[in-house]
N, C-alpha and C positions, 0 to 999 in steps of 0.2 A: 343506503337505508339509515335515518336519521336515528337518533338518541331514543325521541319518544317509540317511534315506530318498532325500534327494536325490542323497548323495554314491552310493550303491548304483545308483540309475536311471544317473547319467553313467557309471560304471563297467561298467554292462551294456551300454550305448549303444556303447561303445567297446572292447566283447568283452574287458574284463580280467579277467584272475582276483583275488582275494583278495590272492595270494601277489605277483602282477605290479603290482597298484597299491601295496600294500604297499613293494614294492620292500625297500631296506636301511636306509628311515629309520625304518619304524615295522615292529612285529609284525604277521603276518598275525592272531594272537589281538587286538588292539589295533584293528585296521582292522574287526574283526568284532563287537566291541563299539559302536565306534562307529557303524558301520551300523545296529545295533539298539538305536540311542538310549538305550545303558547306560553310556555315556562321553562326555565333552565334551573336544576336543582341544583343545590349546593354539594358540595363534596361530601358532607356527613351525613345526607339523603339517598346520594348515589352509594355510598358506602353500605347504608342499610338495604337499599333496592337488589344491590349485587350479592348482600349475603342472601336476600332473601329468594332469589333466583339462581341462587350458587352458580355465579359465575362473577370474574374478577370486574372491577372498575374498568380496567382498561377495554375491555370485552363490550362494556355498555358504551364507552365512547368511541367505538370503533366508527370509523365511516369509509365509505368507498367500497371496493370489491376486492377481497381479502385473497381469492383464487386467482384472479388476475395479476394483481400486486406480485403474489408468491410466484408467477410465470414469470414476470418481466424479471423480477430479481436474480431468480435462478438461471436465466440464457445466459449460454457459453461465451455469447459473444461481448458480453459486458467487461469478460476477464482476459480479454485478448493481452498480451504482454508486448505488442507489436502496433497496433493500430487503436487508435481510440474510437469508439463506437460511435460517433457523430451521426451517422444516416440514422441507426436504430434508435436513438434518442430522440431525434428528431420526428420520426414518422412514427414512431409505437408510443413514445412515453410523454414527449411534452404535449399531443393534443388531446390526452387521456388522463392531465392530471386530476380531474376531479374524480377519477376512478382510483385514486390512491388511497389504499385502506389506512384510517386514523388506528395503526399499529404498530408493533417494532418492527415488523417488517416492512411496514410501508415508509418508516423512517428509513431504513436502510435504502428502500428506493429512492427517497427524497436526496440523500447524499449523493446518490448517482446523480441527481440531477442538479446538483448544486456544484458539482465537480465539472460537470458539463459547462454549467455556468461561467466558473473558473476559466477552463482549459478555452471559451470563449471572449473571455475579459469581462464578461457582463457581470460585475463584482455586485452591483446594486441587487440584481437578482438573486445573485449566489447569497447575500446577506438575509433577504426576504426568507429564504428558505431556511437559513439558520434559524431565525427568529420562531417561523413556524415548528420545527424539529423540538427546539428547547422548550418551547410555550407547551408542546405536547405532553414533553416529561415532566415539566414542573405542574403541571396541570394535574396530571396520574399520580404526583407524588415521588415520582423516581428522579429525585434530585440529581444523584450519580450520573444517571444515564445522560441529564442535560447539562452537566461537566463532560462525560466522554464525549457527547457532539461538538463541545465547544472545542476540545481536542481536535475532532475529524474536520470541523470547520478551518482551524489552522493546518491541518494538511492538506486540507483542497487548496491551499494556496501554493502547493508544489506543482499542479497543474499549469499555472499560469505562471510559472517558474519564478515566484515571486518569493525566494527561500529567504531573506531577511524579514520579510513580512510576516510568514511563516513562524518564524523563531519568536520574533516579536509578541505575536499571539500566544504561544506557550508561555515564555517569560511571564506573560500576567496572567495564567492561570495556576501558578505553582500554589499560589495559598487555598483556592477552593478545591484543590488534589489534594492536597493535603488534611483538609477535612475529612475526606472521604477513605483515607489511606487506610484503617484499620476494618472498616467497612466493605471496600471494595479493591482489594488487593491486584486485580487487574487492571483497574483505571490507573492505579501508581506505575504498576509499571509499562504501560502504554504510555504514558506522561514521560518516565526516566527514559525511555529509548527513543524516541521521537526529541525530546528535547538535547539529549546528548548526540543523537544522529545529525540534527540540524546546527547543533554549534561546532559542529567538525569543520565546518568552513569560515565562522567567523571570532569564536573564542575558543580555544584549546583548552585554556583550565576548567572551562565547564562543560567541554565534550568530556576530559577526562574524569572531573569531579561526578557529573552525573551518570557517567558510563560505569564505574567503577562502583556508584550505589546499586547502579542496577544490578548488575554482578551479584553485589551481597544479598539484595532483596530478593534475587532468585532464589537462592539457597534459604533464607530467610521464612519465603512463603511456597517454598519447592515448587516452582513455576519457573520452568527454562526456557518459556517461550521465545523469550530474546535472547538467552546465554550465548547460542551459536552466533547470530549476528554482530551482538556486541564485541564480542573476541576477533572476530573477522575485523571490524571494523578498528579496534585498539593492534590489531597486526598490520596494517595499510599504514596507520599511524605513524607507529613506531618504527615500521620497516623504510618508511619513507623519509622520514628526520634521521636515519641513520642510527638509532637506537638498538644497535643489535641483542642485548641482552632482554628488552623488554617485546623486541620482535619475535624472538625466540621462544619468551615465555608465554605469550598467546597463541602460539603454533602450537605447544605442547598442551596447552588448557585444549585446544579443538581435537588435537589428537587422542586425549582420554576422553574426552565427550564423546567422541565417535567409538572411542571403545566399548562403550555400554548403550549407545541408541543407534541402533541398527538401521534407522530409517531411509530410504534410498534415496529421498530427498537431500538431506545433508551429505551424504556420499557424492554426491554429485555437485555438491556445490564447494566442494575443494578441488584443487587441481593436480594434487599430490597429496600423499601421506608425510612425505618428507618434509615438503614444504605448504602446507594448506593455503597460507595466504600468498598467493602468487603477485609479485611487484612488476615483475615485467614482463612483457608478451613479443615485442618485436626485438628492440637490442640486448638481446640475453648475453649474459657472461659464458655460460656452457650451452652452447647451440647443440652439440651432442646430448648431454642430459636431458635437454628442454624438449628436443623432439622426441626421447624416450618415454618422457612423460605426457606428451601430447598422444602420442599411440595407445600409450597404457589408459587414460582417460577416455579417447575415441573408442575404445573395445568397451571401457563400463559402461560407457552412456547406451553403447547398442546392447548390450546384455543384461541391461534395466527392464523389465516388465512394468507396464502400466496402460490402464483404460482410459486413464483419464485424457480428454481429448487437447485440454490444455496444455499439459505434461508432453502429448504427443507433438503438439505444435512447436513448442518452445525448443525441446530437443532433437525436432526434425533440424531445424533452423540452428542449432547451436552445432550437429554433425557437419553442417555446409562451412562453417564458420572455423571447425577446428580442420577440415579438409585444405581450406585455405591457407590456415598457419603451419599445418604438416606440409603443405606442398613447397611454402615461400621457404621454411628453412632448411628445404631438401634442396633448393635453388631451380626448384620447377616453375619460373618466372613466368613463363607464358602459361601456364596453367591456372595461376593466380588473375593475370590480367583477362584472360578469357571468363572464369568463372565468376568473378566478382560480382555479387549483387547488392547494391547500396540498400535494399530493401532489408535487410539482414542484420545492418547497423541503426537503421531509423526506427528507432522506438519511441512513439510520440508519447508514451504512458511511463519511461524511464522517472522515476522520481528524486531519488537522490541526487546530488550532483555527482557523486564518486562514480555512481552508476554511466550516467552519462560521458563520463571521462574515461573510464575503463574503456566502454564501448567504442567510443573515437581511437583510442589507442590502438585497439585491436585491429580495426579497419585501417590501420596505416600500411599496412602489410600490401594493400595495393599500389598508394603510392611509391612505397619503396622499390617493391617489383617491378615498376617502371621504370623507376630512378637508375634502379642496378641495370636494368636492359638499355640504357641508354636513352630513352624518351623522357628527357628531364624537363620540357615544356608540359608534356601532358602529365609527369609525377607531381610538376608545380599547381597545375588547373588541380589535380585529383586533391591535393592536400589542402589547398586553399577551400574547397568544398566542405572537407570536415572539420577545419579550423572555425568555419562560420558556424556550423552546427555546437560548437562550446563556446561561442565568441563572449559570453558572459560570464564566463568561467576560466577564461585565459590565465587570471592571476592567481588561478588554485597551486597551493602545493604540492597537489597530484597530478598535474599536467606536467612533470618533468621528462619522462619519457617520451610525451608526446613533441615537446619542443627540443628535444635530442633528435628526433627525427627529422623537424623542422630546419635544425641546424644544417645536418647532413644533405636535405634536398636543396635547400637555397644556397649553400654555401657560405 
């Protein structure tokens, strides 16, 4: 339904004549042209009509099928943590782009389309989506949301694993984000988190500066959306570089946070209360303690109740990974070899480089079990597959344990 058709429909629902709706603001003839899609009203005229019809300007500008759009956006398949929903996007969304509503829900669906294009390397089409979404928000006067979409555009680059380009896009947005910091604190927090997180691989000083600013801002705005995750990132960073005092400081922050936040989501994000940020997965210093922590964590996962299908799928797979690790550390090498499933570790939608490295490192229980059983050639072949999965990240400081496993297997 076009703009003019929507205005006419609303006018008739309110039993208003052309003259009554036009009032003294616009002429009856001009309103007729607008309703017949022969003239585009100015934002001032739109504001008047929206007020007279008791709706928002964004509602008047809405096009497409809102119900269908919402149905697409809310489909669970789009939020699978393991597989990118390529077929769903290609079969259900792309042939029906004209049905996407001109609303904030519609812009969310356009973001999914943009992510798909990045994932496929079609950056020209992804950029067109960005122009459309930004244009929508600017046209409706929601400039802060236009900037927020620019942040989302930068993040969409993660799906094509172009981390440095994503980081540079974020750097270029700082001034605009600052413009809205008092008006939209959520936008500022989003920016600080992703700026710090992406800097982790490229600029340690930037990572620390913006990460600390995020933690300060979390208290300032009393919004702790990213507080947990930022402390985890700091824990990984300081633990990896061997700064024990800072590593323990951020572990303690996490313990305190979990003391008053009872969300099961966060409880399952930490390996153990004693060591919330786990630095090693395979080549651990105290195997007995690590095995005990693994078994406690497994019990915690199994006793956490949820009806969320995304949660259930994720933790079903998490249990399988834990079982492999438990059996490896118990010396049950044959179990690991027989039950190892590459699909548990093959996560197309993993975004942060650190996530991909941790997943690949945990998967080394497979080549290590082969190596320790004397199957050296098979172990090397299995390791090379894992190595290929993070080839673009081989120089990362977080691949330390991964390379230690490599040193053992290849002598």
